[in-house]
Residue, then its C-alpha position, 0 to 999 in steps of 0.5 A: m787867343y789866351y796865350l797871345v793875350r798872356i804875352f801882351t799882358r806880360i809886356f804891359i806888366r813888365l813896363i810898370y812893375r819889377v816883380r820878384v816871385y818866391g815859392l813857385d815850386k809850391l804850386p802843384k804842377t797838375g791836378p785841381l788847385m785853389l790859389v787864395a791871395n790878398h787883394v790890393t790892386l785892379v791888376d792882381g789877377f793879371l800879375l798872377a796870370v803872367h807869373s804862374p807856370r800854370k793857367l789860372r782861372f780867376l774870380m773877379a768881382e763883377e764891378i771890377y770885371n766890367r771896367s772898361l779897361i779891364k774887361p777886354w783882357a779879363k775876358f780873353l784870359g778867362f776870368i769869371p765875374v762874380p756878381l753881388a751877394k744880392n743875386p743868389g741865383a748868379l752866385k750859385e752859378v759861379y759856384t757850380r762853374v768853379q766846382a766844374l773847373l776843379r773837377a776838370g783839374e784846373a787851377v782857380c784863383i780866388f781873392p777871399e776878401g772880395k774887394l780891394t783893400t782901402n787901407g793896405a791891410m787885409t780884411e776878413f776872408k769870406k767863407g764862400f771860397l771854401r764851399m766852392i770845393p767839392d766834398d768828394l774831391e781833394v783840392p790843395i789850397v795854396p796861399c799867396h801874398l802880393g807885396l808892396l803894391w799898396g800905393s801903386i797906381f791901380s791900388l786905392y791909396y788915392k781913394t780913386i783909381k785912375l791913370r797917374k804917374p807911378r811914384n816909383y818906376p818900375y814899381p817893386v812887387i813881391i809875389n810869395f807862395a806857401d806850402p799847400m794847405p788842406k781843404d778843410i782849413s778855415a777862412s781865418e787860418a788861410r788869412r793868417r797864413i797869407a799874413e805870415l807871408a806878408s812878414d816874410s816878403l819884407k825880408k826877401d831882399a837878398p841879391g840874386d833873387k829871381i826878378f822875373t819868371d818866364h814860362 
């Protein structure tokens, strides 16, 4: 079912977005992996899910996960809803689940800001994602930047998110991956590395670059 839903999700994504992907070779092909990315739209996870050569497990804020247009797709793609911080018991269960996935050699994607940007800029990264990595397990952390999405229909550019005609069609997107970072990196350093990717993404306009990835 996962791969069938992934195919339909890819079709949907390609109807709306024109995606360029850079640095896929930075993603380890096997073994535990944590992918950290900036958070711009409701569909960030879906964009990454259909353009990653590996199956990714995503953490998604519960209030986003439970949206009627999101939940069916997120559920079939194995997204993990993250409850509000005021529910420490449920949060502990999420931490335990992520650690189990990493120990099983799976790839987990997290948006450390914990919420969508409201102005197009990255906010402070929460440190919780680092505590999800088991102390006795080597887990590379791969930074990823989702570029050009601010202003698209699933961002908070218009303050609220609702179906509306895109400003550009198909809407251009750049997904940029960087070299893996060690698990003892700080949250602020991870954020800085993704900010560097943001600057790098703006320069990636050479003809012949890969527009879509097929896996």
